C-alpha positions in Angstrom: -80.6 188.4 148.4 -81.5 188.0 152.1 -81.4 185.2 154.6 -83.9 184.7 157.4 -82.0 184.7 160.7 -84.6 182.6 162.4 -85.2 179.7 160.0 -82.5 180.2 157.3 -84.9 180.5 154.4 -83.9 182.5 151.3 -85.8 185.6 150.3 -85.4 187.4 147.0 -87.3 190.7 147.1 -89.3 190.2 150.3 -88.7 192.1 153.5 -90.2 189.3 155.7 -89.7 185.6 155.7 -92.7 183.6 154.2 -92.0 180.7 156.5 -91.8 182.4 159.9 -92.6 186.1 159.4 -89.2 187.4 160.8 -87.5 190.3 158.9 -84.6 189.3 156.6 -81.0 190.2 157.4 -78.9 191.1 154.4 -76.1 188.7 153.4 -72.6 189.7 154.4 -71.7 190.4 150.7 -74.8 192.6 150.3 -74.0 194.4 153.6 -70.4 195.0 152.6 -71.4 196.4 149.2 -74.0 198.7 150.6 -71.4 200.5 152.8 -69.2 203.1 151.2 -65.5 202.5 151.1 -63.7 204.3 153.9 -61.1 206.5 152.1 -58.7 208.8 154.0 -59.2 212.5 153.6 -56.7 214.1 151.2 -54.8 215.9 153.9 -54.2 212.8 156.0 -53.2 210.8 152.8 -50.8 213.7 152.0 -49.2 213.5 155.4 -48.9 209.7 155.1 -47.1 210.1 151.8 -44.2 211.5 153.8 -44.4 209.2 156.8 -42.0 206.5 155.6 -40.0 208.6 153.2 -40.1 207.4 149.5 -41.8 204.1 150.4 -45.1 205.6 151.3 -44.9 208.0 148.3 -44.7 205.0 146.0 -47.5 203.2 147.8 -49.8 206.1 147.4 -48.9 206.4 143.7 -50.0 202.8 143.3 -53.2 202.6 145.4 -56.3 203.1 143.3 -58.4 205.6 145.3 -55.5 207.9 146.0 -53.7 208.0 142.6 -56.6 209.8 141.1 -56.2 212.8 143.3 -53.8 215.4 142.0 -52.9 216.7 145.5 -52.0 213.2 146.8 -50.0 212.5 143.6 -48.1 215.7 144.1 -47.3 214.9 147.8 -46.3 211.3 146.8 -43.9 212.6 144.1 -42.5 215.3 146.3 -41.9 212.7 149.0 -40.1 210.4 146.6 -37.9 213.2 145.1 -37.1 214.9 148.4 -36.2 211.5 149.9 -33.8 210.9 147.0 -32.2 214.3 147.2 -31.8 214.1 151.0 -30.3 210.6 150.7 -27.7 211.8 148.2 -27.0 214.9 150.3 -26.7 212.9 153.5 -24.3 210.5 151.8 -22.1 213.5 150.7 -22.2 215.0 154.2 -21.1 211.8 155.7 -18.2 211.6 153.2 -17.1 215.1 154.0 -17.4 214.3 157.7 -15.3 211.2 157.4 -12.6 213.3 155.7 -12.8 216.1 158.3 -12.2 213.7 161.2 -8.6 213.3 160.1 -7.8 216.9 161.0 -6.1 216.9 164.4 -8.0 218.3 167.4 -10.8 220.1 165.6 -11.8 217.6 162.9 -14.0 215.3 164.9 -16.0 218.1 166.6 -16.5 219.9 163.3 -17.6 216.7 161.6 -20.1 216.0 164.4 -21.5 219.5 164.2 -22.0 219.3 160.5 -23.7 215.9 160.6 -25.9 216.9 163.5 -27.0 220.2 162.0 -27.8 218.6 158.7 -29.7 215.8 160.5 -31.8 218.4 162.4 -32.4 220.4 159.3 -33.5 217.3 157.4 -35.9 216.3 160.2 -37.3 219.9 160.4 -37.9 219.9 156.6 -39.7 216.6 156.8 -41.9 217.8 159.7 -42.6 221.0 157.8 -43.6 219.1 154.6 -45.9 216.9 156.7 -47.4 220.0 158.4 -48.1 221.7 155.2 -49.7 218.6 153.8 -51.9 218.3 156.9 -53.1 221.9 156.3 -54.1 220.9 152.8 -51.3 223.0 151.1 -47.8 222.3 150.0 -44.3 223.6 150.6 -42.6 224.8 147.4 -39.1 223.3 147.2 -36.8 224.5 144.4 -36.7 222.1 141.4 -38.4 219.3 143.3 -41.9 220.9 143.6 -41.9 221.9 139.9 -41.0 218.4 138.8 -43.6 216.9 141.3 -46.2 219.3 139.9 -45.5 218.1 136.3 -45.8 214.5 137.4 -49.0 215.0 139.3 
């Protein structure tokens, strides 16, 4: 269905208005349905699965155009599982560091070194996962990748 932009007359199958002769403009609904949906490429969606840790992994598992892609589901599951594993490990590292700080003289520096090294390693792993997803591949993590592959 089209509407004449000049006089507002309706036109069903005609290309030009019967009243004034101007061409019809498609209605906003017809124009929107004629345009294809703008989906993200798989590699960008894979990177975004890791962007906000497990949260974006869950979001991409729920969103309809992306949950049908096996690669995106893999990255979403790997993001969720890796986030969980790193959260548990980070909590354990902080517990060890809080115990180490009671050792006189060397406890606090050792605790700081352990926490900072693990934090850098965690950040590096996350950047590497995002980089591999951007390249269209995946990084194979022990246990996590196998489980993510089964879920995808």
